[in-house]
VOLUMTI-174202 format. One record per atom (N, C-alpha, C): x, y, z. Coordinates in steps of 0.05 Angstrom, whole numbers, plus 32768, in hexadecimal, padded with zeros to 4 digits. Layout:
REM residues N
XYZ;...
REM end
This chain:
REM residues 454
850B87C889EB;84F687CB89D4;84EB87AE89CA;84D287AC89C9;84C1879189C6;84C7878E89A4;84BF8775899E;84BD876C8982;84AA877B8977;8492877F8982;847D878E8977;848587A9896C;849487B68980;849C87D28977;84B187D08961;84C487C28961;84D687BD894D;84C887BB8931;84B187AD8930;84A787A88913;848F87BF8910;849087D18920;847B87E9891C;848787FC8909;8477880A88F8;847F881F88E5;846D883488EA;8474884C88E1;8464886488E3;8468887088C4;844E887B88BA;844E888288A1;845488A188A1;846888AA8897;847088C78897;845B88D78883;844C88E9888C;844088F8887A;844F89078862;8441890A8848;845289178836;84518935883B;846889428831;8469895E8838;8479896A8820;84758984881B;84858994880C;84A0899E8818;84B88999880E;84D489A0881B;84D989B9880B;84E389D0881C;84EC89E7880E;850689E48804;850889EF87EB;852589F087DF;85338A0B87E7;85468A0687F8;85528A1E8803;856A8A2987F1;85778A1687DC;85888A2187CB;858D8A0F87B2;85968A1B879D;85998A0A8785;85B78A13877A;85C489FF8776;85E28A02876D;85EA89F38756;860489F6874E;860C89E5873C;861889C7874A;862889CD875F;863389B58769;862989B7878A;861F89A28794;8616899E87AE;8627898587BC;8636898D87D0;8647897B87DD;863C897687FA;8638895D8801;862F8954881E;86468947882B;865089548841;8663894B8852;867C8960884D;868789678865;869C897C885E;86B58973886D;86BA8959886B;86D5894D8874;86EA894F8861;86FE89448862;87158946884E;870C89448830;86F989318829;86F1892C8811;86DB893F8808;86C889438817;86B489578810;86BE8971880E;86D0897E8824;86DB89978823;86E9899D8808;86FB89888800;8708898B87E9;86F9898C87CD;86E4897B87CF;86D1897C87B9;86C6899987B2;86BA89A087CA;86AC89BC87C8;86BE89D387C1;86D989D487CC;86EC89E887C6;86F689E687A8;86F789CC879F;870389CB8782;86ED89CE8771;86D389CA8775;86BB89D08765;86BA89EE8760;86BA89FC8777;86B38A18877A;86CD8A25876D;86E38A1D8772;86FC8A298763;86FB8A2A8745;86EB8A15873C;86EC8A0F871F;86D08A188710;86C68A2D8723;86B08A3B8719;86948A33871E;86918A1E872C;86758A108732;866A8A22874B;86518A278749;86438A2F8760;863F8A1A8773;86478A19878A;864F8A02879E;863E8A0887B7;863089F387C0;862489F087DE;863389DB87EB;863B89E28803;864789CA8814;863589C68830;862D89AF8832;861D89A8884D;862E8995885A;862C899E8876;863F89908888;862C898D88A5;862F897688B0;861E897088C6;8627897B88DE;8642898088E2;864D898A88FF;864F89A788F6;865A89B6890E;865A89D4890E;867889DA8906;868689CA88F7;86A489D188EA;86A889BC88D4;86BB89C388C4;86C689B488AE;86DE89A488B6;86E5899188A7;86FE898088A9;86F8896488B3;86E0896088B9;86DB894288BF;86EE893488D3;86F8891F88CB;8707890E88DC;8723891F88E0;872D892F88D2;8745893D88D3;8741895688EC;872B895B88EE;8729896E8903;87168967891B;86F889648918;86E9895B892A;86EF893F8931;86FA892C8923;870589118929;871D8912893A;8729892A893A;874589298948;87598914893B;875789088923;876688FD8916;877889118909;878C891E8916;879B8935890F;87B4893288FD;87B8891688FB;87D1890A88EA;87C6890C88CB;87D5891D88BE;87D3891A889E;87E7890D8895;87E688F1888F;87FF88E48889;880488DB886D;881D88D28864;882388C4884E;881988D18836;882388EB882E;881E88F78819;883388F48805;884788E5880C;885C88DD87F9;886688BF8800;887788B387EA;8879889787EB;8897889187F9;88A388A68800;88C188A0880A;88D588B087F8;88CC88B887E2;88DB88C887D1;88DB88E387D8;88E488F787C6;88E8891387CA;88D1892487C6;88BF891A87B7;88A7892887AC;888A891C87B9;8879892F87C0;8861892187C9;884F891787B0;883F890387B8;882C88F887A4;8811890287A8;880C890F87C0;87F3891B87C4;87FC893A87CD;87F1894B87BD;87F4896A87C0;87D9897787BF;87D5898987AD;87BD899587A9;87B289A487C0;879589A087C7;878B89AB87DD;879289A187F8;879C898987F9;87A789808815;87C0898B8818;87D189908806;87EC89A3880C;87E589BD8814;87CD89C78806;87C789E3880C;87BC89E58829;87B089D28834;87AD89D28852;87C689D78862;87D889C5885B;87F189C78868;880089E28867;880389EC8851;880D8A088848;87FE8A1E8859;87E58A1A885A;87D78A30886A;87DD8A2C888A;87DC8A158894;87DE8A1188AD;87FD8A1488B6;880E8A1688A5;882D8A1788AA;882F8A3588AF;881E8A4988A6;88208A6288AD;88158A6B88C5;88058A5988D3;87FD8A6188F0;880F8A518904;88178A628919;88288A57892A;881C8A3F8938;88278A27893B;881C8A118944;88058A058938;88008A0D891C;87EE8A00890E;87F089E48904;880B89DD8900;881389C288F8;883189BE8900;883689A588FD;884F899C8902;8856898288F3;8870898288E6;8879896C88D2;888F897488C0;8899896288B6;88AF896688A3;88A989798890;88BE898A8889;88BD899D8871;88BE898E8857;88B889978843;88BC898E8827;88D989878822;88E98998882D;890689928827;891089778834;89008970884A;890889598857;88FF893F884C;88E88941883D;88DB89298832;88EC89198821;88EB89018825;88FD88ED8819;891688EA8824;892188FB883A;893B88F98847;893F88DF8856;895788D68856;895F88C08869;897788C98878;897D88E5887C;899488EE888C;898E88EC88A9;899E88DC88B7;899888D788D4;898C88EE88E5;899A890488DF;8991891E88ED;8971892488E9;8969892288D2;8951892788CA;893D891088D6;894888FA88D4;893588E488DC;893388E388FC;894A88ED890F;894988EE8928;89358906892E;89338918891C;892489338924;890489298923;88FD89158913;88E28910890F;88DA88F28917;88EB88E48926;88EA88C9892E;88D088C0893D;88C988D78951;88B388D2895E;889788DD8952;889A88E68939;888288F2892C;887288DB891D;885C88D28924;885188BB891F;884F88BB88FC;885888A588EF;885588A188D3;886588B588C0;887B88C388CE;888B88D688BC;88A188C588B0;88A888AE88BE;88BD88A088B1;88B2888188AB;88B688798892;88B18861888A;88CA88568878;88D2883C8881;88EC88338874;890588438873;890888528888;891F8861888E;891F887D887D;890788858877;890788A08863;88EC88B0886D;88F288C8886C;88DB88DC8874;88C788DF8862;88AD88D98869;889888DC8857;888888F68863;887A88FF884B;8868891A8852;885189178865;8856891C887B;88408917888F;8840892D88A5;882B893788AC;8826894D88BB;8810894788CF;8816895388EA;87FF895588FE;87F789708902;87DD89758904;87CF898E8904;87C18997891C;87C189AF8920;87AC89BB8935;879089B98927;877C89A88935;876389A5892B;875489BE8928;875689D3893B;874789E7893E;875389FA8927;876989FC8924;87778A10890A;876C8A0288F1;876B89E888F1;876389DB88D8;874789E788D3;873889E388E4;871889EE88E1;871A8A0988D7;872B8A1A88E1;872D8A3688D9;87338A3A88BC;87498A2C88B5;87538A318897;873F8A238884;87338A0C888D;871B8A00887D;87098A148877;86FF8A24888C;86E78A3A8885;86F38A4F8877;870D8A558876;87188A698865;87168A62884B;871C8A468847;871D8A418828;87028A3E881B;86EF8A3B882E;86D38A388822;86C78A55881F;86CD8A678834;86C48A85882F;86D28A8F8814;86ED8A8B880F;86FB8A9487FB;86EF8A8C87E2;86E88A7487DD;86DA8A6787C8;86BF8A6F87C4;86B48A7E87D7;86938A8587D2;86828A6D87D3;86868A5987E2;86758A4287E8;865E8A4787FA;86468A4387F1;86318A438807;86388A2A881A;863B8A338832;863C8A1C8847;86268A1E885A;861C8A03885F;860589FF8874;861689EC8887;861C89F388A1;862889E588B7;860F89D888C4;861289CB88D9;85FC89BE88E6;85E189B288D6;85E989A988BE;85D889A388AD;85E0898588A3;85CB897088A8;85CE895488A1;85C3894A8889;85D189468874;85C7893A885A;85B889218861;85A2891D885A;858F8906885F;858788F78846;858489018833;857488F8881D;857D89018800;858288EE87EF;858988FD87D2;856F88FC87C4;856A891187B2;8555891887A5;855B890A878A;854A88F5877E;855088EA8763;853C88EC8754;854188F5873A;852F88F88722;853A88EE8709;852B88DC86FD;853388CE86E3;854D88C586E0;855788B686F6;857388A986F5;858888BB86FC;858088D5870A;859888E58712;859188F0872A;85AA88F8873A;85A589048755;85A28923874F;8591892F8758;8587894A8752;85898961876C;8590894E8781;858F89638797;8592895387B3;8591896187CA;8594895487E2;857E895F87F5;8572894F8808;8563895A881D;857489588835;8574896F8845;85838970885D;857589778876;8579896F888F;856B897788A5;857D898A88B7;8573899F88C3;858189AF88D6;857089BF88E5;857989D288F4;856A89DC890A;855489EE88FC;855989F488E2;85438A0588D1;852F89F288C4;852F89D888C9;851E89C688C1;852889B788AB;851589A9889A;851E89988885;851B89A9886B;853489A7885D;853589B9884A;853E89A98831;854289B48817;855089A58801;855F89BC87F2;857489B087E7;858489C087D6;858989B187BC;858489C187A8;858889B48789;85A189B7877A;85AC89A8876D;85C689A98761;85C889978747;85DB89A18734;85DF8991871E;85EE89798722;8604897B8732;86148965873C;86128961875E;8611894E8764;861089498782;862989398788;8635893F879A;864E893087A6;864A892687C1;8652890C87C9;864A88FE87E2;866388FB87F0;866A891087FF;86878913880D;86818909882C;866C88FD8833;866488F1884F;867B88E1885B;868988D2884B;869988BA8855;868888A18858;866E88A28862;865F888C8865;8650888C8850;8652889A8839;863F88988824;86228897882A;862088AA8837;860488B18842;85EE88B2882E;85F488B9881A;85DF88C08806;85D788AD87F3;85EB889687F1;85E4888187DC;85CD887187E0;85C7886687FA;85AE885887FD;8595886887F2;8593888087FB;8579888D87F1;8579889487D3;8592889687C5;8596889B87AA;859188818799;8590886A87A9;858D884F8799;85A3884A878D;85C088518795;85D6884B8789;85E288308798;85EE88208787;85F788048795;8615880D87A5;8615880187B9;862C880387C9;863287E987DA;864887E987E4;865087D487F6;865C87DA880E;864A87CB8822;865487D7883C;865F87BE884C;866C87A88842;86748793884D;8692879B8858;869A87968873;86B1879A887E;86C187808887;86DC87808887;86EB876E8893;86F2877488B0;86EA876188C2;86EF876788E0;870E876888E9;8720875E88D6;873D876188DD;8748877888D2;873A878A88C2;874787A388BA;874187BC88C6;875587CC88C7;875287E788D7;873487F388D1;872F87F188B6;8717880288AC;86FD87F888B8;86FB87E188C5;86E487D488D0;86E287E088F0;86F287EE88FB;86F587F78917;86EB88158917;86DC8817892C;86D388328934;86E688408946;86E58859894D;86F988648964;86F0887F896C;86F588878985;86F0889E898B;870988AF8996;871488BE8989;873088C68992;872D88DB89A8;874188DA89B6;874388F089CE;875E88FB89CE;8762890F89D8;877D891F89DF;8783892489FA;879989258A01;87A789268A1C;87BB89428A19;87B489528A2D;87C6896B8A2F;87D8896C8A49;87E9897F8A45;87FA89828A5D;880C89698A63;8813895B8A4D;882689438A4E;8842894D8A45;885589398A46;887289408A3D;8877892A8A2A;8872892D8A12;8873891889FF;8890891089FA;88A3892389FC;88C1891E89F9;88CA890B8A12;88BF89138A2B;88C488FD8A3F;88BD88E08A3B;88A388E18A31;889888C58A2B;88A588BA8A14;88AF88C389FF;88BE88B589EB;88D988AD89F5;88E888BE8A06;890388B68A12;88FC889E8A22;88E988998A31;88E288838A3E;88E0886A8A2D;88D388708A1A;88CD885B8A04;88E7885089FB;88F8886389F2;8913885C89E5;8927885089FC;892688578A13;8939884E8A28;8931882F8A32;8915882E8A32;890F88138A41;88F688088A2C;88F988018A13;88E387F98A00;88D487E08A0A;88E287CC8A1B;88D487B78A23;88C187BF8A39;88C987D28A4D;88B587DB8A60;889F87EC8A51;88A787FE8A3C;889088098A30;887D87F78A21;888487E28A17;887587D18A08;886187BE8A1E;886C87BB8A35;885C87B18A47;884787C08A54;884C87DD8A57;883C87F18A61;882587F28A48;882D87F38A32;881887F68A1C;880087E18A1D;880D87C98A21;87FD87AF8A23;87EA87B38A40;87F287BD8A53;87E287C08A6C;87CF87D98A66;87D787EA8A5A;87C488028A55;87AE87F88A45;87AE87E58A30;879B87DD8A21;878B87CB8A35;879387BB8A47;878587AC8A58;877587BE8A6F;878387D38A76;877687E48A88;876087F48A79;876287FE8A62;874D880B8A53;873787F98A47;874087E28A41;872C87CE8A33;872F87CF8A14;874087E38A09;874387E489EC;876187ED89E8;876587ED89D0;878387F789C8;8787881489CA;8796882289D6;879C883E89D5;87B8884489CD;87BE885389B9;87D7885C89AE;87DC887D89B3;87EB888389C5;87F0889F89C4;880288A889AE;87FD88BE89A0;880788C6898A;880E88E5898C;882688EC8983;882989078982;881D891B8979;881289348985;87FE8945897B;8811895B896E;88028973896B;880C89898960;881E8999896D;882389928988;8833899F8999;883F898D89AE;8856898F89BE;8863897D89CB;8853897489E3;883F898789ED;8832897F8A07;881589768A02;880E896F89E7;87F4896389DE;87F8894A89D2;87EB893289D8;87EB891A89C9;87CE891589C3;87C9890989AD;87B088FB89A7;87AD88DB89A5;879D88D189B4;879B88B489BB;878788A789A5;879588958992;87848886897E;877B886F898F;876188648986;875788498992;8746883E897F;873C88268984;872888198973;871788028980;86FF8801897A;86F287EC897F;86E587DC8968;86E987C3896B;86DD87B3894F;86C187AF8955;86B287A6893F;8699879A893E;868587B08941;868B87CA893D;867687E1893B;867487E88921;865C87F6891B;865987FF88FD;8651881D8900;865C882C88EF;8658884888F0;8640885288E1;862C883B88D8;8617884288CC;85FD883788E3;8602882F88F9;85F18829890D;85F088388928;85DC8843892C;85DA885A8943;85DD884B895B;85D988358960;85DD8828897B;85F88821897A;8608881B8969;862688168968;8633882E896F;862988468961;863788608966;86328869897F;861B8862898D;8617886B89A8;862A885B89BC;862C884189B7;863E883189C7;865A883989C4;8663884389B0;867F884889AA;8685886389BE;8673887689BB;8675888F89CB;8677888A89E9;8666887B89F2;866588768A0E;867B88668A17;868388518A09;8695883C8A0F;86B288458A0F;86B7885789F9;86D5886289F7;86D788778A0E;86C588858A13;86CA889B8A28;86CD888B8A44;86C088768A48;86C388678A63;86DF885B8A5E;86E8884E8A49;870088438A47;871B885B8A46;871088708A3E;872688888A3F;872B888E8A5B;8718888E8A6C;872188998A86;872E88818A97;872B886A8A8E;873E88528A9C;875C88558A8F;875988538A75;877488568A69;8782886E8A70;877388868A6E;878488A08A79;878F889E8A93;878188938AA7;878A888F8AC5;87A4887D8AC5;87A588668AB2;87B888588AB2;87D188698AA9;87D288728A91;87E188858A85;87EE88988A99;87E188A68AA5;87E888BC8ABD;87F988AF8AD2;87F488978ADA;8802888B8AED;881B887B8AE7;881B88728ACD;883088628AC4;8843886F8AAF;883B887C8A9E;884A88858A84;885B889F8A8F;8873889B8A8E;888588B68A90;887A88CB8A7B;887B88E58A85;886D88FB8A73;884E89018A77;884488F08A84;882688F48A86;881B88F88AA5;883088FF8AB3;882C89038AD2;881B89188AD6;8817892F8AC7;880B89478ACF;87F9894C8AB8;87F189398AA7;87DF893B8A8E;87C3893C8A98;87B389418A85;879289418A87;8786893A8A6C;876E89368A6C;875B89308A55;8756894A8A4A;876089518A31;875B89698A21;874289698A19;873789538A08;8720895689FB;871D893589EB;8702893389E4;86FB891C89D6;86F3892589BA;86F6891689A4;86ED891C8988;86CB89218989;86C68935897E;86A8893A897B;869F892A8961;86B1891C8952;86A7890B893D;86B188F18941;86A288DD893B;86A788C08941;86BC88BA8929;86D288A88939;86E588A18925;86DF888B8912;86D8889188FC;86CC887B88E6;86E2887688D4;86E8885D88CE;86FE885888BB;86F2884B88A2;86DE883F88A7;86CD88318889;86AF882C888E;86A2882A8879;8689882B8878;86808823885B;866B882E8855;866088278837;867488318823;86758820880E;8687882A87F6;8677882887DD;867C883B87CC;866C883B87B3;8672882687A3;865F88188794;86648807877D;866988158766;867E881B8759;868588308746;868A8822872D;869188338717;8696882D86FF;86B188198702;86C2881F8711;86D9880E8716;86DC880A8734;86E087F0873E;86E287EA8759;870387E5875E;870C87F7876F;872887F58773;872E87DC8788;873D87C8877D;874287B3878C;875D87AF879A;875E879E87AC;877D879887B7;8791879487A4;87868787878F;879A877D8779;87A387988769;878E87AB8766;879787C0875B;87AC87D2876B;87A387D28783;87B887DF8797;87D587D2879A;87D687B7879C;87EE87AB87A1;880287A88788;87F387AA8770;880487A98757;880887C3874C;87FF87DB875B;880387F48753;87F987FA8734;87DF87F08733;87CF87F18719;87CF880E8714;87D6881B86FD;87CF883386F3;87B9883386E1;87AA884986E3;878F884D86D0;8791886786BF;8785886686A8;878688788695;8776889286A5;8762888D86B4;875488A486C1;875D88A886DF;8776889E86E9;877E88A38700;877988C1870B;876E88C38720;876F88E1872B;877D88E58748;878388CE8752;879288CF876C;87A788B98771;87C088C28778;87DB88AF8778;87DD88AE8797;87DA889287A1;87DD889087BE;87F4888487C7;8806888D87D7;881D888187DF;8818886A87F3;8824884F87EA;881F883887FA;8829883E8816;88228830882C;882988388846;883488228851;8836880B8846;884387F38854;885F87F38854;886A87EF886D;888987F0886D;889487D68863;88AD87D28864;88BB87BD8857;88C487BC883B;88C287D7882D;88CD87D68815;88B887D087FF;889F87CF8805;888C87C887EF;888A87E487DC;888D87F787EA;888C881587D9;8879881887C4;887B882887B5;886B8831879E;8851883F87A5;883C883E8790;8826884D8798;88128840878E;87F788448797;87DD883C878A;87D08853877F;87BC884A876D;87B0885D875A;8791885A875E;87828870875C;87678872875E;875A887F8744;874D886F8737;8742887B871D;8729888D8722;872388A08713;870C88AE8714;86F3889C8712;86F388898705;86DA88748702;86D4886D8723;86E6886C8735;86E08862874F;86CC88778760;86CB88918753;86BA88A0875E;869F88A68750;86978895873D;86828898872B;866D887F872E;8656887F8739;8643886B873B;8640885C871E;86398842871E;863488358705;8620884186F7;860788448700;85EF885086F2;85E8886D86F9;85E588718711;85D9888C8718;85EB88A5870B;85DC88B88703;85E988CF86F7;85E888E4870E;85F988FB8708;85F989118719;8604890D8735;861088F9873A;861C88F18756;863888EA8755;864B88F28769;866788E78766;866788E78787;867E88D5878C;868688CD87AA;86A288DF87AC;86AA88E787C3;86C188F687CC;86CA88E787E9;86E088DA87E7;86E988D087FD;86ED88B387FF;86E888AA8819;86ED888D8820;86D5887A8815;86C28887880D;86AA88738802;86B0886D87E2;86C9887387D9;86D0887087BE;86CC885087B7;86C6884A879D;86C2882F8796;86DA881D879B;86DA880D87AF;86F187FB87B7;86EA87E387C3;86F887D387C3;86F687B887D4;870087C087F2;86FA87AD8802;870087B38821;872087B58825;873087A88816;874E87A9881F;875B87C38812;875287C687F7;875D87E087EC;875387FA87FD;873987FA8804;872E880F8813;873C8812882C;87428800883B;875088008854;876A88108853;87788810883C;87948819883B;87928834882C;877D883B881F;87798853880C;876688688814;87608867882E;8748887A883A;8750888E884C;876B8892884C;877788A5885F;876F88C6885A;877388D6886C;876C88F28866;87768900884C;878F88FC8848;879D8908882F;878B88F88812;878988E18815;877D88D48800;876188DE87FC;875488E18810;873788EA880B;873589088802;874E891A880B;8750893387FD;8755893287E1;8764891E87DB;876A891C87BA;8750891887A9;8743890387B5;872D88F687A6;8715891087A6;8714891C87BF;86FF893587BF;8704894787AA;871E895287A8;872989658796;8722895C877B;872889428774;871F89388759;870489358752;86ED892F8764;86D489318761;86C8894C875E;86D2895E876E;86C8897A876A;86D08986874F;86EA89818746;86F2898B8730;86E28980871A;86DD8965871A;86CE89568703;86B589628704;86A88967871A;8688896F871C;868C898C8710;869C899E8714;869F89BB8707;869F89B486E8;86B089A086E0;86B789A186C2;869E899486B4;868F898386C4;8674897A86B6;8663899086B5;866289A186C6;864F89BB86C6;865389CA86B1;866E89CF86AD;867989E38699;866E89D7867D;867189BD8679;866C89AE8660;865089A4865D;864189AA866F;8625899D8670;8624897F8669;863389718679;863289548674;863189478690;8628892B8691;8628891C86AA;8648891A86B1;864D891986CF;8665891586D8;867488FC86CE;866488E986C7;867288D086C0;868288D386A1;867688E88693;868188ED8678;869789038676;86A2890B868D;86B6891F8692;86CF89108683;86E2891F8673;86F889178666;870C89128679;871988FB867B;872D88F48691;87458907868B;8750890B8672;8767891A8672;876589388677;874989438672;8742895C867A;874389618699;8738894E86A6;8738894D86C3;8753894D86CE;8765893986C2;8780893686CE;878F895086C7;878F895C86B3;879A897586AD;8795898A86C3;8777898C86C7;877289A086D8;8776899D86F6;8778898386FA;8782897D8716;87A089898719;87AD897E8707;87D08985870B;87D189A58709;87C289B386F9;87C289D186F3;87BD89DF870E;87A989D2871D;87A589DF8734;87B289D4874E;87CA89C8874A;87DB89C08761;87DD89A28767;87CB8992875F;87C989758764;87E489698753;87E98950875F;87FE89428751;87F489298747;87FD891B8731;87F989038727;881288F7871A;882588F1872B;884088E68725;883C88CB8715;884988C686FE;884B88AE86F2;883088A886E1;881E88BF86DE;880888BE86CD;880A88CD86B4;880988C3869A;880A88D48686;87EF88E6867F;87EE88FD8681;87DA8910867D;87DA891F8665;87F0891A8652;87F48929863D;87DC89258629;
REM end
């Protein structure tokens, strides 16, 4: 591309956009945050539209093959995250092979027999205690998420990419989206950005922070893949019997592949998912996204060949699939009425308007929880708009630790519930009463331990 072509522009002709739907609440993005927002809004009586760019729901938890739903408890016997995320698990538990993980009775246990049962289940044990962590079948997750949307009578548009916010008189009034049916608009009283990358904020004119710290997990992109027909028990037996050799092979695997690969237990013993990451790429840059897809698939083949030849348990394995969705950990973050900081997180600061309680995940006895206020979902100025998920208002460090799948579910459930309350009362979402919101969340199954909601 020449310098002249980079500087060229094309003036798009103005045109009328067909309004295909009108609703109370419009949610863009059907991942953990967006799906939870849509279901919560609809169950609370709001006519709801959900727009999702892929052909399935679940986002990173399904299409991204990040099938680990971790750290819903802090080491104690009770979960800090329940609500819709726990409903996912309860529904999947009824499907043979739908999920695997400790039972609620085992949560918080330090019984050696229980620890032995889950010792190779990634993130299930922290500081010698069982945490509420499950691994799910991504295809079954897609199915039960569809069920929840249909049961709530949500108008769902898959294969639809929300591209532009419609703004009038200081409020977001709708969304323009692209699909095989062309360019269309949907109007709503409250719009929820559940895209993860906060795709609506730039066109809405809402302030956001896109800065990332290259040293943090959230600054790295990934493309997860799964390996089938392996013997994960044999692999773990080898790691236990010869940890030095296992560590050496892991280092050699990284060199062979050209990036870090971590085999993690899947939802069944003969399937593992392989986490990876590449620094220095942005999820909002199409060239970087393209580079990731091509690079990781090349690295995957080299890494898999090494695993098959050298790792016990992988002798007869094969590459099962690669994620249909890019592994994105961090991107744009809303500048909201409150910015959750590392100090807030580390000091376990509680807020009067807390809507999500997040178990801390750092080992070594730090313990405790962090808290997310409703104000972190609300823009400073723009009305009619909320965010749901990892684009919540936060600094780099806090976001890095508080944007996992269960956390996004909890924030999404709060955003959707607040939107429905705002509709019922005919007020802006920023004016929703915190106590009413908290009581409604608890009534519908969410938990807010340590928060006075009287």
